[in-house]
C-alpha positions as CSV (number, residue, x, y, z in Angstrom):
1,M,52.1,18.7,-14.2
2,A,50.1,20.6,-17.0
3,K,50.7,19.5,-20.5
4,A,52.1,22.1,-22.9
5,R,50.3,23.2,-26.0
6,N,52.3,20.8,-28.2
7,G,51.0,17.7,-26.4
8,S,54.2,16.9,-24.5
9,G,55.2,18.7,-21.2
10,T,58.9,17.9,-21.0
11,H,62.0,18.3,-23.0
12,H,65.2,16.4,-22.1
13,V,69.0,16.6,-22.7
14,V,70.0,12.9,-22.9
15,P,73.3,11.0,-23.6
16,N,73.2,9.2,-27.1
17,P,74.5,5.8,-27.0
18,N,76.5,6.4,-30.0
19,G,78.3,9.4,-28.6
20,G,77.2,13.0,-28.1
21,W,74.0,14.5,-26.8
22,D,70.4,14.5,-27.9
23,V,67.5,16.9,-27.2
24,R,64.2,15.0,-27.0
25,R,60.6,15.8,-26.4
26,G,59.1,13.5,-23.8
27,G,57.8,10.5,-25.3
28,A,59.3,11.1,-28.7
29,E,61.2,8.2,-30.4
30,R,63.3,10.8,-32.5
31,A,65.6,13.3,-31.2
32,S,64.8,17.1,-32.0
33,G,68.5,17.5,-32.3
34,H,71.9,15.8,-31.9
35,F,74.9,17.6,-30.5
36,D,78.7,16.8,-29.9
37,T,78.7,18.4,-26.7
38,K,76.4,18.5,-23.6
39,R,76.7,22.4,-23.4
40,E,75.5,22.7,-27.1
41,A,72.5,20.4,-26.4
42,I,71.5,22.3,-23.1
43,D,71.7,25.6,-25.0
44,R,69.4,24.4,-27.6
45,G,67.1,22.3,-25.4
46,R,66.7,25.3,-23.1
47,E,65.7,27.5,-26.1
48,I,63.1,24.9,-27.5
49,S,61.8,24.4,-23.9
50,R,61.2,28.1,-23.4
51,N,59.6,28.6,-26.7
52,A,57.3,25.6,-26.1
53,G,56.6,26.5,-22.3
54,T,57.6,23.0,-21.1
55,E,59.8,21.4,-18.3
56,F,63.5,21.0,-19.1
57,K,65.4,18.2,-17.7
58,I,69.2,17.6,-18.3
59,H,70.4,14.2,-17.8
60,N,73.9,13.0,-16.6
61,Q,75.9,10.5,-18.6
62,D,74.5,7.7,-16.5
63,G,71.0,8.8,-17.7
64,R,69.7,10.0,-14.2
65,I,68.3,13.5,-14.1
66,G,71.0,16.0,-12.8
67,Q,69.1,19.3,-13.4
68,S,65.5,20.5,-13.9
69,D,64.0,23.8,-15.0
70,S,60.4,24.9,-15.7
71,H,59.4,27.3,-18.6
72,G,55.8,27.0,-18.4
73,N,53.1,28.5,-16.2
74,D,52.7,27.1,-12.9
75,P,48.9,25.9,-12.6
76,R,48.9,25.7,-8.9
77,N,47.6,28.8,-6.8
78,I,49.8,29.0,-3.7
79,K,48.6,31.1,-0.8
80,G,51.5,32.9,1.0
Protein backbone atom coordinates (compact mmCIF):
# COMPACT_ATOMS: atom_id res chain seq x y z
CA MET A 1 0.00 0.00 0.00
CA ALA A 2 1.32 3.44 -0.91
CA LYS A 3 1.71 5.95 1.88
CA ALA A 4 -0.29 9.16 1.73
CA ARG A 5 1.40 12.55 1.54
CA ASN A 6 0.84 13.08 5.26
CA GLY A 7 2.99 10.06 6.15
CA SER A 8 0.16 7.76 7.15
CA GLY A 9 -1.75 5.58 4.75
CA THR A 10 -4.82 4.75 6.83
CA HIS A 11 -7.51 6.33 8.98
CA HIS A 12 -9.56 4.21 11.38
CA VAL A 13 -12.85 4.47 13.26
CA VAL A 14 -12.29 2.58 16.51
CA PRO A 15 -14.24 2.10 19.75
CA ASN A 16 -12.99 4.20 22.65
CA PRO A 17 -12.55 2.17 25.87
CA ASN A 18 -14.27 4.96 27.83
CA GLY A 19 -17.28 5.05 25.50
CA GLY A 20 -18.00 6.52 22.11
CA TRP A 21 -15.89 6.26 18.96
CA ASP A 22 -12.57 7.73 17.85
CA VAL A 23 -11.15 8.61 14.45
CA ARG A 24 -7.42 7.83 14.38
CA ARG A 25 -4.66 8.05 11.81
CA GLY A 26 -2.75 4.77 11.58
CA GLY A 27 0.13 4.77 14.06
CA ALA A 28 -1.10 7.86 15.94
CA GLU A 29 -1.35 7.77 19.72
CA ARG A 30 -4.02 10.47 19.91
CA ALA A 31 -7.37 10.49 18.18
CA SER A 32 -8.15 13.02 15.44
CA GLY A 33 -11.66 13.24 16.88
CA HIS A 34 -13.99 11.67 19.45
CA PHE A 35 -17.69 11.13 18.82
CA ASP A 36 -20.65 9.84 20.81
CA THR A 37 -21.97 7.70 17.96
CA LYS A 38 -20.33 5.43 15.44
CA ARG A 39 -22.27 7.17 12.62
CA GLU A 40 -20.77 10.57 13.53
CA ALA A 41 -17.27 9.06 13.65
CA ILE A 42 -17.75 7.34 10.28
CA ASP A 43 -18.99 10.53 8.61
CA ARG A 44 -16.06 12.60 9.90
CA GLY A 45 -13.50 9.84 9.36
CA ARG A 46 -14.61 9.35 5.77
CA GLU A 47 -14.29 13.10 5.15
CA ILE A 48 -10.77 13.16 6.64
CA SER A 49 -9.77 10.06 4.66
CA ARG A 50 -11.05 11.50 1.36
CA ASN A 51 -9.18 14.76 1.93
CA ALA A 52 -5.96 12.91 2.81
CA GLY A 53 -6.33 10.26 0.08
CA THR A 54 -5.94 7.39 2.57
CA GLU A 55 -7.42 3.97 3.21
CA PHE A 56 -10.39 4.09 5.59
CA LYS A 57 -11.14 1.25 7.99
CA ILE A 58 -14.21 0.99 10.22
CA HIS A 59 -13.81 -1.28 13.23
CA ASN A 60 -16.58 -3.15 15.06
CA GLN A 61 -17.15 -2.85 18.81
CA ASP A 62 -14.83 -5.85 19.32
CA GLY A 63 -12.00 -4.03 17.48
CA ARG A 64 -12.04 -6.16 14.32
CA ILE A 65 -12.26 -4.40 10.96
CA GLY A 66 -15.84 -4.50 9.70
CA GLN A 67 -15.53 -2.32 6.59
CA SER A 68 -12.73 -0.92 4.48
CA ASP A 69 -12.69 1.80 1.85
CA SER A 70 -9.96 3.32 -0.30
CA HIS A 71 -9.76 7.02 -1.11
CA GLY A 72 -6.25 7.11 -2.57
CA ASN A 73 -4.91 6.37 -6.00
CA ASP A 74 -4.36 2.71 -6.80
CA PRO A 75 -0.66 2.51 -7.69
CA ARG A 76 -1.02 -0.87 -9.39
CA ASN A 77 -1.31 -1.04 -13.14
CA ILE A 78 -3.86 -3.80 -13.76
CA LYS A 79 -4.19 -5.08 -17.31
CA GLY A 80 -7.67 -6.08 -18.41
